[in-house]
C-alpha positions, 0 to 999 in steps of 0.5 A: 827322527822326524822328516818329511819325505815322499820317496824315502824313509829316513831313520836313525836308530842306535847310531845307524842311519837307514835310508829306505827307498820307498818309490814302488814298484821299482824305486826309479831314482828321479830328481825328487828322490835323489834330493831327498836322499841328499837331504838325509845324507846332509842330516847324517853328516851332522851326526858325529855319533853315527856308526854306519849308513844303510841303504835298502828298499821298502818291502812293497818295492820289487827292486832295490832300484831300477836306475835313474828316471829315463825321462829326466835325461832330457835337455830340460832336466839332465843337468839337475838330474846329474847334479842330484845323482852325483851329489849322492856320491860326493856326500857319501865320500865326505861323510866317510862312514861305512855304507851298507847296501841291503839288496834283495831284488834288481839293482840296475843302472844308477841303482847298481852304481849306488850299490857300487859306491857302498862299502858292503853289500848284503844281497838276498837270493833275489838280488841282481846287478846290472848296467843295461846301458853297458851295450853302448860303445861309450861305456868302456871309455867311461870306465877308462876315463875314471880309472886312477882319478879322484871321485870328483875328477872321475865324475867330471870326466864321465859327466863331460863325455856323457853330456857333450858326446853321448847325449848329443847322438841321434840314438840317445835322443831316439831312445829317450823319445821312444821311452817317453812315447812308449814305443820301440826305438828305431836305432841308427847307430849314430 
């Protein structure tokens, strides 16, 4: 099935759609890649004959996905990044087909969240799952906010907390700046 993608490979074969993340070395989910995933999911939604959707990583990648691009958490791109990322989850929910993640390597942060949205996970010996940002005092609150809500309501609540509380802290700004400037962050716990 033809398609012009720079960050993923998308095929449909024998009623199974395969979205292969192909952004070596560790499949960092940037806005462009997430938009390509959403375009592939849009194509999946047009196919009533699909039996399943599979997410995996290209053979030359060392990770399923090491998460969302830190540099896209800045004020200039944060809204577009969140829209693109959350659209993946909304699309998967609307398509309502079984989704399988094939993981053989790290699935961290946003990559781990993508795996969590899947119905089935096939993991190899090298698979690792983690939320590096879990060390933040806001992580527990985000989990509590999402409990018992629909996907849209949970995304809205967590997004609101992320944008209006967490991303306004001095440490969030320091962490992003330190990453971009390739230096060690100086945490103030504020």
